[in-house]
All heavy atoms as a GROMACS GRO file, in nm:
protein
  598
    1MET      N    1   9.413  10.837  11.234
    1MET     CA    2   9.435  10.708  11.172
    1MET      C    3   9.455  10.606  11.284
    1MET      O    4   9.512  10.637  11.387
    1MET     CB    5   9.560  10.716  11.085
    1MET     CG    6   9.555  10.619  10.973
    1MET     SD    7   9.646  10.677  10.831
    1MET     CE    8   9.803  10.607  10.856
    2LYS      N    9   9.411  10.484  11.262
    2LYS     CA   10   9.413  10.381  11.364
    2LYS      C   11   9.527  10.283  11.340
    2LYS      O   12   9.573  10.266  11.228
    2LYS     CB   13   9.280  10.307  11.360
    2LYS     CG   14   9.249  10.234  11.485
    2LYS     CD   15   9.107  10.184  11.482
    2LYS     CE   16   9.086  10.103  11.604
    2LYS     NZ   17   9.061   9.974  11.605
    3CYS      N   18   9.571  10.217  11.445
    3CYS     CA   19   9.678  10.117  11.437
    3CYS      C   20   9.629   9.997  11.356
    3CYS      O   21   9.512   9.959  11.362
    3CYS     CB   22   9.716  10.074  11.578
    3CYS     SG   23   9.846   9.951  11.583
    4ALA      N   24   9.719   9.934  11.280
    4ALA     CA   25   9.682   9.822  11.195
    4ALA      C   26   9.667   9.691  11.271
    4ALA      O   27   9.616   9.593  11.217
    4ALA     CB   28   9.785   9.805  11.083
    5ASN      N   29   9.711   9.688  11.396
    5ASN     CA   30   9.696   9.567  11.477
    5ASN      C   31   9.550   9.553  11.518
    5ASN      O   32   9.492   9.645  11.576
    5ASN     CB   33   9.786   9.579  11.601
    5ASN     CG   34   9.796   9.450  11.677
    5ASN    OD1   35   9.713   9.362  11.662
    5ASN    ND2   36   9.898   9.439  11.759
    6PRO      N   37   9.486   9.439  11.490
    6PRO     CA   38   9.342   9.426  11.518
    6PRO      C   39   9.308   9.426  11.668
    6PRO      O   40   9.197   9.455  11.705
    6PRO     CB   41   9.303   9.295  11.453
    6PRO     CG   42   9.427   9.226  11.418
    6PRO     CD   43   9.538   9.323  11.419
    7THR      N   44   9.406   9.395  11.755
    7THR     CA   45   9.377   9.393  11.899
    7THR      C   46   9.408   9.526  11.966
    7THR      O   47   9.387   9.541  12.085
    7THR     CB   48   9.458   9.282  11.968
    7THR    OG1   49   9.597   9.308  11.948
    7THR    CG2   50   9.421   9.146  11.912
    8CYS      N   51   9.459   9.624  11.892
    8CYS     CA   52   9.499   9.753  11.948
    8CYS      C   53   9.394   9.859  11.918
    8CYS      O   54   9.336   9.862  11.810
    8CYS     CB   55   9.633   9.794  11.888
    8CYS     SG   56   9.694   9.950  11.949
    9ASN      N   57   9.370   9.948  12.015
    9ASN     CA   58   9.272  10.054  11.995
    9ASN      C   59   9.336  10.192  11.986
    9ASN      O   60   9.267  10.292  11.984
    9ASN     CB   61   9.170  10.055  12.110
    9ASN     CG   62   9.082   9.934  12.107
    9ASN    OD1   63   9.057   9.879  12.001
    9ASN    ND2   64   9.036   9.892  12.222
   10HIS      N   65   9.470  10.197  11.982
   10HIS     CA   66   9.539  10.325  11.979
   10HIS      C   67   9.534  10.388  11.841
   10HIS      O   68   9.518  10.319  11.741
   10HIS     CB   69   9.686  10.307  12.020
   10HIS     CG   70   9.703  10.267  12.161
   10HIS    ND1   71   9.738  10.139  12.197
   10HIS    CD2   72   9.688  10.336  12.276
   10HIS    CE1   73   9.745  10.132  12.328
   10HIS    NE2   74   9.715  10.252  12.379
   11SER      N   75   9.552  10.518  11.841
   11SER     CA   76   9.562  10.586  11.713
   11SER      C   77   9.709  10.611  11.683
   11SER      O   78   9.794  10.600  11.771
   11SER     CB   79   9.486  10.719  11.717
   11SER     OG   80   9.542  10.801  11.818
   12ILE      N   81   9.740  10.643  11.559
   12ILE     CA   82   9.878  10.668  11.518
   12ILE      C   83   9.914  10.811  11.560
   12ILE      O   84   9.841  10.905  11.532
   12ILE     CB   85   9.893  10.654  11.366
   12ILE    CG1   86   9.847  10.516  11.321
   12ILE    CG2   87  10.035  10.680  11.322
   12ILE    CD1   88   9.927  10.402  11.375
   13GLY      N   89  10.030  10.826  11.628
   13GLY     CA   90  10.075  10.958  11.671
   13GLY      C   91  10.160  11.023  11.563
   13GLY      O   92  10.134  11.009  11.443
   14LEU      N   93  10.261  11.097  11.606
   14LEU     CA   94  10.350  11.165  11.511
   14LEU      C   95  10.439  11.066  11.437
   14LEU      O   96  10.478  11.091  11.324
   14LEU     CB   97  10.436  11.268  11.585
   14LEU     CG   98  10.359  11.385  11.646
   14LEU    CD1   99  10.454  11.471  11.726
   14LEU    CD2  100  10.291  11.465  11.539
   15VAL      N  101  10.473  10.954  11.501
   15VAL     CA  102  10.562  10.854  11.440
   15VAL      C  103  10.483  10.726  11.421
   15VAL      O  104  10.419  10.677  11.513
   15VAL     CB  105  10.684  10.827  11.531
   15VAL    CG1  106  10.772  10.720  11.471
   15VAL    CG2  107  10.763  10.955  11.553
   16SER      N  108  10.488  10.672  11.301
   16SER     CA  109  10.425  10.542  11.277
   16SER      C  110  10.534  10.440  11.247
   16SER      O  111  10.632  10.470  11.180
   16SER     CB  112  10.326  10.550  11.161
   16SER     OG  113  10.394  10.576  11.041
   17HIS      N  114  10.520  10.322  11.301
   17HIS     CA  115  10.617  10.215  11.282
   17HIS      C  116  10.563  10.120  11.177
   17HIS      O  117  10.449  10.076  11.184
   17HIS     CB  118  10.639  10.142  11.414
   17HIS     CG  119  10.690  10.233  11.522
   17HIS    ND1  120  10.823  10.260  11.538
   17HIS    CD2  121  10.625  10.307  11.615
   17HIS    CE1  122  10.839  10.343  11.638
   17HIS    NE2  123  10.719  10.374  11.687
   18ARG      N  124  10.648  10.090  11.080
   18ARG     CA  125  10.608   9.998  10.972
   18ARG      C  126  10.694   9.875  10.975
   18ARG      O  127  10.801   9.873  11.032
   18ARG     CB  128  10.620  10.068  10.837
   18ARG     CG  129  10.525  10.184  10.823
   18ARG     CD  130  10.544  10.255  10.692
   18ARG     NE  131  10.468  10.377  10.690
   18ARG     CZ  132  10.348  10.387  10.633
   18ARG    NH1  133  10.296  10.286  10.574
   18ARG    NH2  134  10.283  10.501  10.637
   19ARG      N  135  10.651   9.771  10.909
   19ARG     CA  136  10.724   9.645  10.906
   19ARG      C  137  10.808   9.641  10.778
   19ARG      O  138  10.754   9.636  10.669
   19ARG     CB  139  10.623   9.530  10.904
   19ARG     CG  140  10.679   9.399  10.945
   19ARG     CD  141  10.570   9.299  10.952
   19ARG     NE  142  10.482   9.331  11.066
   19ARG     CZ  143  10.413   9.243  11.134
   19ARG    NH1  144  10.418   9.119  11.100
   19ARG    NH2  145  10.338   9.279  11.234
   20GLY      N  146  10.939   9.645  10.792
   20GLY     CA  147  11.028   9.640  10.675
   20GLY      C  148  11.031   9.773  10.602
   20GLY      O  149  10.972   9.872  10.644
   21LEU      N  150  11.103   9.775  10.490
   21LEU     CA  151  11.113   9.898  10.412
   21LEU      C  152  10.985   9.934  10.338
   21LEU      O  153  10.950  10.050  10.324
   21LEU     CB  154  11.226   9.885  10.308
   21LEU     CG  155  11.367   9.908  10.362
   21LEU    CD1  156  11.469   9.878  10.253
   21LEU    CD2  157  11.382  10.050  10.409
   22PHE      N  158  10.918   9.831  10.286
   22PHE     CA  159  10.802   9.857  10.200
   22PHE      C  160  10.671   9.820  10.267
   22PHE      O  161  10.572   9.796  10.200
   22PHE     CB  162  10.817   9.780  10.069
   22PHE     CG  163  10.942   9.816   9.995
   22PHE    CD1  164  11.049   9.729   9.990
   22PHE    CD2  165  10.954   9.939   9.933
   22PHE    CE1  166  11.164   9.763   9.922
   22PHE    CE2  167  11.068   9.975   9.867
   22PHE     CZ  168  11.175   9.886   9.861
   23GLY      N  169  10.668   9.817  10.400
   23GLY     CA  170  10.544   9.786  10.472
   23GLY      C  171  10.444   9.900  10.454
   23GLY      O  172  10.480  10.017  10.458
   24LYS      N  173  10.319   9.867  10.433
   24LYS     CA  174  10.218   9.970  10.408
   24LYS      C  175  10.126   9.991  10.527
   24LYS      O  176  10.052  10.087  10.530
   24LYS     CB  177  10.136   9.933  10.286
   24LYS     CG  178  10.221   9.930  10.161
   24LYS     CD  179  10.138   9.916  10.038
   24LYS     CE  180  10.232   9.904   9.922
   24LYS     NZ  181  10.197   9.967   9.806
   25ARG      N  182  10.130   9.901  10.624
   25ARG     CA  183  10.037   9.912  10.736
   25ARG      C  184  10.104   9.983  10.853
   25ARG      O  185  10.204   9.936  10.905
   25ARG     CB  186   9.993   9.773  10.777
   25ARG     CG  187   9.921   9.703  10.662
   25ARG     CD  188   9.887   9.563  10.696
   25ARG     NE  189   9.787   9.561  10.800
   25ARG     CZ  190   9.752   9.451  10.866
   25ARG    NH1  191   9.810   9.338  10.840
   25ARG    NH2  192   9.660   9.457  10.958
   26PRO      N  193  10.052  10.096  10.898
   26PRO     CA  194  10.113  10.170  11.009
   26PRO      C  195  10.071  10.113  11.145
   26PRO      O  196   9.956  10.075  11.166
   26PRO     CB  197  10.060  10.311  10.992
   26PRO     CG  198   9.930  10.292  10.924
   26PRO     CD  199   9.944  10.170  10.837
   27TYR      N  200  10.167  10.105  11.236
   27TYR     CA  201  10.142  10.059  11.372
   27TYR      C  202  10.175  10.172  11.469
   27TYR      O  203  10.258  10.258  11.442
   27TYR     CB  204  10.228   9.936  11.403
   27TYR     CG  205  10.193   9.818  11.317
   27TYR    CD1  206  10.260   9.793  11.198
   27TYR    CD2  207  10.092   9.731  11.353
   27TYR    CE1  208  10.228   9.685  11.120
   27TYR    CE2  209  10.058   9.623  11.275
   27TYR     CZ  210  10.127   9.600  11.158
   27TYR     OH  211  10.094   9.494  11.080
   28CYS      N  212  10.118  10.170  11.589
   28CYS     CA  213  10.139  10.277  11.685
   28CYS      C  214  10.271  10.262  11.760
   28CYS      O  215  10.328  10.361  11.803
   28CYS     CB  216  10.023  10.282  11.783
   28CYS     SG  217  10.004  10.133  11.881
   29SER      N  218  10.324  10.141  11.775
   29SER     CA  219  10.449  10.121  11.847
   29SER      C  220  10.521   9.998  11.792
   29SER      O  221  10.464   9.918  11.718
   29SER     CB  222  10.422  10.102  11.996
   29SER     OG  223  10.351   9.982  12.016
   30LYS      N  224  10.647   9.982  11.831
   30LYS     CA  225  10.725   9.865  11.787
   30LYS      C  226  10.669   9.738  11.848
   30LYS      O  227  10.667   9.633  11.785
   30LYS     CB  228  10.871   9.882  11.827
   30LYS     CG  229  10.943   9.986  11.746
   30LYS     CD  230  11.088   9.994  11.791
   30LYS     CE  231  11.159  10.106  11.717
   30LYS     NZ  232  11.298  10.121  11.762
   31GLN      N  233  10.623   9.747  11.973
   31GLN     CA  234  10.566   9.629  12.038
   31GLN      C  235  10.438   9.585  11.967
   31GLN      O  236  10.413   9.466  11.950
   31GLN     CB  237  10.535   9.658  12.186
   31GLN     CG  238  10.656   9.678  12.272
   31GLN     CD  239  10.709   9.821  12.266
   31GLN    OE1  240  10.641   9.911  12.217
   31GLN    NE2  241  10.830   9.840  12.315
   32CYS      N  242  10.361   9.681  11.926
   32CYS     CA  243  10.237   9.650  11.855
   32CYS      C  244  10.268   9.592  11.716
   32CYS      O  245  10.200   9.503  11.669
   32CYS     CB  246  10.154   9.777  11.843
   32CYS     SG  247   9.983   9.747  11.804
   33ARG      N  248  10.371   9.644  11.653
   33ARG     CA  249  10.411   9.596  11.521
   33ARG      C  250  10.461   9.452  11.527
   33ARG      O  251  10.429   9.371  11.442
   33ARG     CB  252  10.521   9.686  11.467
   33ARG     CG  253  10.579   9.639  11.336
   33ARG     CD  254  10.704   9.713  11.302
   33ARG     NE  255  10.811   9.675  11.395
   33ARG     CZ  256  10.928   9.735  11.402
   33ARG    NH1  257  10.955   9.837  11.326
   33ARG    NH2  258  11.018   9.695  11.488
   34ASP      N  259  10.539   9.419  11.632
   34ASP     CA  260  10.600   9.287  11.643
   34ASP      C  261  10.509   9.184  11.710
   34ASP      O  262  10.543   9.067  11.715
   34ASP     CB  263  10.731   9.297  11.721
   34ASP     CG  264  10.832   9.384  11.647
   34ASP    OD1  265  10.820   9.395  11.523
   34ASP    OD2  266  10.921   9.439  11.712
   35HIS      N  267  10.397   9.229  11.764
   35HIS     CA  268  10.304   9.138  11.830
   35HIS      C  269  10.236   9.050  11.726
   35HIS      O  270  10.179   9.099  11.628
   35HIS     CB  271  10.199   9.218  11.908
   35HIS     CG  272  10.103   9.132  11.982
   35HIS    ND1  273  10.138   9.065  12.096
   35HIS    CD2  274   9.974   9.104  11.960
   35HIS    CE1  275  10.034   8.997  12.140
   35HIS    NE2  276   9.932   9.020  12.059
   36LEU      N  277  10.243   8.920  11.745
   36LEU     CA  278  10.184   8.825  11.650
   36LEU      C  279  10.038   8.803  11.685
   36LEU      O  280  10.006   8.760  11.795
   36LEU     CB  281  10.260   8.692  11.654
   36LEU     CG  282  10.213   8.586  11.558
   36LEU    CD1  283  10.232   8.632  11.414
   36LEU    CD2  284  10.287   8.457  11.580
   37VAL      N  285   9.951   8.833  11.593
   37VAL     CA  286   9.808   8.814  11.613
   37VAL      C  287   9.760   8.713  11.511
   37VAL      O  288   9.771   8.733  11.391
   37VAL     CB  289   9.730   8.947  11.594
   37VAL    CG1  290   9.582   8.923  11.608
   37VAL    CG2  291   9.780   9.048  11.693
   38VAL      N  292   9.708   8.602  11.561
   38VAL     CA  293   9.656   8.499  11.474
   38VAL      C  294   9.509   8.480  11.508
   38VAL      O  295   9.474   8.446  11.621
   38VAL     CB  296   9.732   8.366  11.493
   38VAL    CG1  297   9.675   8.258  11.403
   38VAL    CG2  298   9.880   8.386  11.463
   39ALA      N  299   9.425   8.504  11.411
   39ALA     CA  300   9.282   8.485  11.432
   39ALA      C  301   9.250   8.336  11.424
   39ALA      O  302   9.297   8.267  11.335
   39ALA     CB  303   9.202   8.561  11.327
   40PRO      N  304   9.172   8.285  11.517
   40PRO     CA  305   9.137   8.144  11.512
   40PRO      C  306   9.048   8.115  11.391
   40PRO      O  307   8.956   8.190  11.361
   40PRO     CB  308   9.062   8.119  11.643
   40PRO     CG  309   9.012   8.253  11.683
   40PRO     CD  310   9.111   8.352  11.631
   41THR      N  311   9.080   8.009  11.322
   41THR     CA  312   9.001   7.973  11.204
   41THR      C  313   8.871   7.907  11.250
   41THR      O  314   8.873   7.826  11.343
   41THR     CB  315   9.078   7.876  11.113
   41THR    OG1  316   9.114   7.761  11.189
   41THR    CG2  317   9.203   7.943  11.060
   42PRO      N  318   8.760   7.940  11.189
   42PRO     CA  319   8.635   7.876  11.229
   42PRO      C  320   8.638   7.728  11.193
   42PRO      O  321   8.680   7.689  11.084
   42PRO     CB  322   8.529   7.952  11.149
   42PRO     CG  323   8.602   8.014  11.036
   42PRO     CD  324   8.742   8.036  11.082
   43ARG      N  325   8.597   7.649  11.287
   43ARG     CA  326   8.596   7.504  11.266
   43ARG      C  327   8.460   7.462  11.210
   43ARG      O  328   8.356   7.489  11.268
   43ARG     CB  329   8.622   7.430  11.396
   43ARG     CG  330   8.754   7.463  11.458
   43ARG     CD  331   8.862   7.390  11.383
   43ARG     NE  332   8.990   7.429  11.440
   43ARG     CZ  333   9.102   7.417  11.376
   43ARG    NH1  334   9.102   7.370  11.254
   43ARG    NH2  335   9.215   7.451  11.430
   44CYS      N  336   8.462   7.396  11.099
   44CYS     CA  337   8.339   7.340  11.046
   44CYS      C  338   8.351   7.189  11.054
   44CYS      O  339   8.460   7.134  11.060
   44CYS     CB  340   8.312   7.386  10.904
   44CYS     SG  341   8.439   7.338  10.788
   45GLU      N  342   8.240   7.122  11.057
   45GLU     CA  343   8.248   6.978  11.075
   45GLU      C  344   8.314   6.908  10.956
   45GLU      O  345   8.384   6.810  10.974
   45GLU     CB  346   8.109   6.921  11.100
   45GLU     CG  347   8.007   6.958  10.992
   45GLU     CD  348   7.868   6.918  11.032
   45GLU    OE1  349   7.825   6.957  11.141
   45GLU    OE2  350   7.805   6.846  10.952
   46ARG      N  351   8.298   6.962  10.839
   46ARG     CA  352   8.365   6.903  10.724
   46ARG      C  353   8.359   7.001  10.609
   46ARG      O  354   8.254   7.054  10.577
   46ARG     CB  355   8.295   6.775  10.683
   46ARG     CG  356   8.374   6.696  10.582
   46ARG     CD  357   8.302   6.569  10.550
   46ARG     NE  358   8.277   6.568  10.408
   46ARG     CZ  359   8.250   6.460  10.340
   46ARG    NH1  360   8.238   6.347  10.401
   46ARG    NH2  361   8.230   6.467  10.212
   47ALA      N  362   8.472   7.022  10.547
   47ALA     CA  363   8.475   7.109  10.430
   47ALA      C  364   8.429   7.028  10.310
   47ALA      O  365   8.486   6.924  10.277
   47ALA     CB  366   8.615   7.162  10.408
   48THR      N  367   8.324   7.074  10.246
   48THR     CA  368   8.272   7.000  10.131
   48THR      C  369   8.310   7.070  10.002
   48THR      O  370   8.328   7.191   9.998
   48THR     CB  371   8.118   6.992  10.138
   48THR    OG1  372   8.067   7.122  10.142
   48THR    CG2  373   8.073   6.915  10.261
   49THR      N  374   8.322   6.993   9.900
   49THR     CA  375   8.349   7.049   9.768
   49THR      C  376   8.217   7.090   9.706
   49THR      O  377   8.109   7.055   9.755
   49THR     CB  378   8.420   6.947   9.678
   49THR    OG1  379   8.334   6.834   9.659
   49THR    CG2  380   8.551   6.902   9.740
   50TYR      N  381   8.225   7.164   9.599
   50TYR     CA  382   8.103   7.207   9.531
   50TYR      C  383   8.026   7.086   9.479
   50TYR      O  384   7.904   7.081   9.486
   50TYR     CB  385   8.136   7.301   9.416
   50TYR     CG  386   8.015   7.339   9.335
   50TYR    CD1  387   7.922   7.428   9.386
   50TYR    CD2  388   7.993   7.286   9.209
   50TYR    CE1  389   7.809   7.462   9.315
   50TYR    CE2  390   7.881   7.319   9.137
   50TYR     CZ  391   7.789   7.407   9.189
   50TYR     OH  392   7.678   7.440   9.117
   51PHE      N  393   8.097   6.984   9.431
   51PHE     CA  394   8.033   6.865   9.376
   51PHE      C  395   7.954   6.792   9.485
   51PHE      O  396   7.840   6.750   9.464
   51PHE     CB  397   8.140   6.773   9.316
   51PHE     CG  398   8.085   6.657   9.242
   51PHE    CD1  399   8.029   6.674   9.118
   51PHE    CD2  400   8.089   6.530   9.296
   51PHE    CE1  401   7.977   6.566   9.048
   51PHE    CE2  402   8.039   6.422   9.229
   51PHE     CZ  403   7.981   6.440   9.104
   52GLU      N  404   8.013   6.779   9.605
   52GLU     CA  405   7.942   6.713   9.714
   52GLU      C  406   7.822   6.796   9.759
   52GLU      O  407   7.715   6.744   9.788
   52GLU     CB  408   8.036   6.692   9.833
   52GLU     CG  409   8.144   6.589   9.806
   52GLU     CD  410   8.246   6.584   9.917
   52GLU    OE1  411   8.250   6.678  10.000
   52GLU    OE2  412   8.322   6.487   9.922
   53TRP      N  413   7.842   6.930   9.766
   53TRP     CA  414   7.734   7.018   9.808
   53TRP      C  415   7.617   7.010   9.710
   53TRP      O  416   7.501   7.014   9.751
   53TRP     CB  417   7.786   7.161   9.817
   53TRP     CG  418   7.678   7.260   9.844
   53TRP    CD1  419   7.624   7.292   9.964
   53TRP    CD2  420   7.610   7.339   9.747
   53TRP    NE1  421   7.526   7.386   9.950
   53TRP    CE2  422   7.515   7.417   9.816
   53TRP    CE3  423   7.617   7.351   9.609
   53TRP    CZ2  424   7.431   7.506   9.752
   53TRP    CZ3  425   7.534   7.439   9.546
   53TRP    CH2  426   7.442   7.515   9.617
   54LEU      N  427   7.646   6.997   9.582
   54LEU     CA  428   7.542   6.993   9.480
   54LEU      C  429   7.452   6.874   9.499
   54LEU      O  430   7.330   6.884   9.486
   54LEU     CB  431   7.608   6.990   9.341
   54LEU     CG  432   7.516   7.002   9.222
   54LEU    CD1  433   7.449   7.137   9.223
   54LEU    CD2  434   7.595   6.984   9.094
   55PHE      N  435   7.509   6.760   9.535
   55PHE     CA  436   7.427   6.640   9.550
   55PHE      C  437   7.369   6.626   9.690
   55PHE      O  438   7.290   6.537   9.716
   55PHE     CB  439   7.508   6.516   9.512
   55PHE     CG  440   7.526   6.508   9.363
   55PHE    CD1  441   7.646   6.542   9.305
   55PHE    CD2  442   7.422   6.470   9.281
   55PHE    CE1  443   7.662   6.538   9.168
   55PHE    CE2  444   7.436   6.465   9.144
   55PHE     CZ  445   7.557   6.499   9.088
   56MET      N  446   7.406   6.713   9.783
   56MET     CA  447   7.343   6.713   9.914
   56MET      C  448   7.213   6.791   9.914
   56MET      O  449   7.135   6.785  10.009
   56MET     CB  450   7.437   6.773  10.019
   56MET     CG  451   7.549   6.682  10.056
   56MET     SD  452   7.646   6.735  10.197
   56MET     CE  453   7.663   6.908  10.177
   57GLN      N  454   7.184   6.867   9.808
   57GLN     CA  455   7.062   6.945   9.799
   57GLN      C  456   6.942   6.852   9.787
   57GLN      O  457   6.953   6.743   9.733
   57GLN     CB  458   7.067   7.037   9.677
   57GLN     CG  459   7.181   7.135   9.680
   57GLN     CD  460   7.175   7.224   9.802
   57GLN    OE1  461   7.069   7.275   9.837
   57GLN    NE2  462   7.288   7.243   9.865
   58PRO      N  463   6.826   6.893   9.835
   58PRO     CA  464   6.706   6.810   9.821
   58PRO      C  465   6.672   6.787   9.674
   58PRO      O  466   6.702   6.869   9.588
   58PRO     CB  467   6.596   6.890   9.889
   58PRO     CG  468   6.660   7.006   9.953
   58PRO     CD  469   6.800   7.014   9.908
   59ALA      N  470   6.609   6.675   9.649
   59ALA     CA  471   6.578   6.636   9.511
   59ALA      C  472   6.481   6.734   9.445
   59ALA      O  473   6.481   6.748   9.323
   59ALA     CB  474   6.518   6.496   9.509
   60SER      N  475   6.400   6.804   9.524
   60SER     CA  476   6.304   6.897   9.464
   60SER      C  477   6.375   7.019   9.404
   60SER      O  478   6.320   7.084   9.316
   60SER     CB  479   6.203   6.941   9.568
   60SER     OG  480   6.271   7.010   9.672
   61LEU      N  481   6.495   7.051   9.449
   61LEU     CA  482   6.566   7.166   9.395
   61LEU      C  483   6.652   7.132   9.273
   61LEU      O  484   6.696   7.221   9.202
   61LEU     CB  485   6.656   7.228   9.503
   61LEU     CG  486   6.583   7.289   9.621
   61LEU    CD1  487   6.684   7.341   9.722
   61LEU    CD2  488   6.493   7.401   9.576
   62GLN      N  489   6.678   7.003   9.253
   62GLN     CA  490   6.761   6.965   9.140
   62GLN      C  491   6.677   6.967   9.012
   62GLN      O  492   6.562   6.926   9.011
   62GLN     CB  493   6.819   6.826   9.161
   62GLN     CG  494   6.921   6.822   9.272
   62GLN     CD  495   6.978   6.682   9.291
   62GLN    OE1  496   6.929   6.587   9.231
   62GLN    NE2  497   7.079   6.672   9.375
   63PRO      N  498   6.734   7.017   8.903
   63PRO     CA  499   6.658   7.021   8.779
   63PRO      C  500   6.633   6.880   8.725
   63PRO      O  501   6.716   6.791   8.740
   63PRO     CB  502   6.748   7.101   8.685
   63PRO     CG  503   6.883   7.089   8.741
   63PRO     CD  504   6.867   7.072   8.889
   64ARG      N  505   6.518   6.864   8.664
   64ARG     CA  506   6.484   6.732   8.608
   64ARG      C  507   6.509   6.733   8.459
   64ARG      O  508   6.497   6.834   8.392
   64ARG     CB  509   6.338   6.700   8.636
   64ARG     CG  510   6.311   6.688   8.783
   64ARG     CD  511   6.168   6.645   8.806
   64ARG     NE  512   6.141   6.642   8.947
   64ARG     CZ  513   6.128   6.530   9.016
   64ARG    NH1  514   6.137   6.414   8.956
   64ARG    NH2  515   6.104   6.536   9.144
   65MET      N  516   6.541   6.618   8.407
   65MET     CA  517   6.563   6.603   8.263
   65MET      C  518   6.427   6.596   8.195
   65MET      O  519   6.336   6.531   8.244
   65MET     CB  520   6.641   6.475   8.235
   65MET     CG  521   6.778   6.470   8.298
   65MET     SD  522   6.893   6.578   8.216
   65MET     CE  523   6.930   6.484   8.074
   66ALA      N  524   6.413   6.664   8.087
   66ALA     CA  525   6.288   6.664   8.013
   66ALA      C  526   6.315   6.616   7.871
   66ALA      O  527   6.416   6.649   7.810
   66ALA     CB  528   6.228   6.803   8.010
   67LEU      N  529   6.223   6.536   7.820
   67LEU     CA  530   6.236   6.489   7.684
   67LEU      C  531   6.198   6.602   7.588
   67LEU      O  532   6.103   6.674   7.611
   67LEU     CB  533   6.147   6.369   7.660
   67LEU     CG  534   6.183   6.244   7.740
   67LEU    CD1  535   6.078   6.136   7.717
   67LEU    CD2  536   6.320   6.194   7.696
   68ALA      N  537   6.273   6.614   7.483
   68ALA     CA  538   6.245   6.719   7.385
   68ALA      C  539   6.233   6.654   7.247
   68ALA      O  540   6.309   6.564   7.213
   68ALA     CB  541   6.356   6.822   7.385
   69ALA      N  542   6.136   6.700   7.171
   69ALA     CA  543   6.119   6.649   7.036
   69ALA      C  544   6.218   6.721   6.944
   69ALA      O  545   6.225   6.844   6.942
   69ALA     CB  546   5.976   6.672   6.988
   70VAL      N  547   6.294   6.644   6.867
   70VAL     CA  548   6.393   6.702   6.777
   70VAL      C  549   6.347   6.674   6.635
   70VAL      O  550   6.321   6.560   6.599
   70VAL     CB  551   6.531   6.641   6.802
   70VAL    CG1  552   6.632   6.697   6.704
   70VAL    CG2  553   6.574   6.664   6.945
   71ARG      N  554   6.336   6.778   6.556
   71ARG     CA  555   6.293   6.760   6.416
   71ARG      C  556   6.416   6.750   6.328
   71ARG      O  557   6.509   6.828   6.341
   71ARG     CB  558   6.208   6.877   6.372
   71ARG     CG  559   6.084   6.891   6.456
   71ARG     CD  560   6.008   7.012   6.414
   71ARG     NE  561   5.886   6.969   6.348
   71ARG     CZ  562   5.809   7.046   6.278
   71ARG    NH1  563   5.839   7.171   6.260
   71ARG    NH2  564   5.699   7.000   6.224
   72VAL      N  565   6.413   6.655   6.239
   72VAL     CA  566   6.524   6.637   6.144
   72VAL      C  567   6.469   6.667   6.006
   72VAL      O  568   6.366   6.614   5.966
   72VAL     CB  569   6.578   6.493   6.152
   72VAL    CG1  570   6.689   6.475   6.053
   72VAL    CG2  571   6.624   6.462   6.293
   73ARG      N  572   6.537   6.753   5.932
   73ARG     CA  573   6.493   6.784   5.795
   73ARG      C  574   6.528   6.670   5.702
   73ARG      O  575   6.638   6.617   5.705
   73ARG     CB  576   6.564   6.908   5.744
   73ARG     CG  577   6.516   7.033   5.813
   73ARG     CD  578   6.591   7.149   5.764
   73ARG     NE  579   6.509   7.224   5.672
   73ARG     CZ  580   6.546   7.332   5.609
   73ARG    NH1  581   6.668   7.378   5.627
   73ARG    NH2  582   6.469   7.397   5.529
   74ALA      N  583   6.434   6.634   5.620
   74ALA     CA  584   6.457   6.529   5.520
   74ALA      C  585   6.533   6.587   5.403
   74ALA      O  586   6.509   6.700   5.362
   74ALA     CB  587   6.325   6.470   5.475
   75ARG      N  588   6.619   6.510   5.346
   75ARG     CA  589   6.694   6.559   5.228
   75ARG      C  590   6.630   6.516   5.101
   75ARG      O  591   6.569   6.430   5.073
   75ARG     CB  592   6.835   6.503   5.232
   75ARG     CG  593   6.912   6.563   5.346
   75ARG     CD  594   7.053   6.518   5.338
   75ARG     NE  595   7.125   6.583   5.446
   75ARG     CZ  596   7.254   6.588   5.456
   75ARG    NH1  597   7.328   6.531   5.366
   75ARG    NH2  598   7.312   6.645   5.554
   0.00000   0.00000   0.00000
């Protein structure tokens, strides 16, 4: 079994160190358990909403409105 720390390559030995009483992720050592690992967030130029993304699509991909004939029954 491998250590839960993403920067560690060690395997778990006879003793695994966990965080707190109910921690589920095993670590190989106390130093590895207490080591803070923060993955850098990918930077994008601008986070767009779905609404903005929808209207940024080319006009050829957007559905066109079509006229439909509606029949009304006479009474």
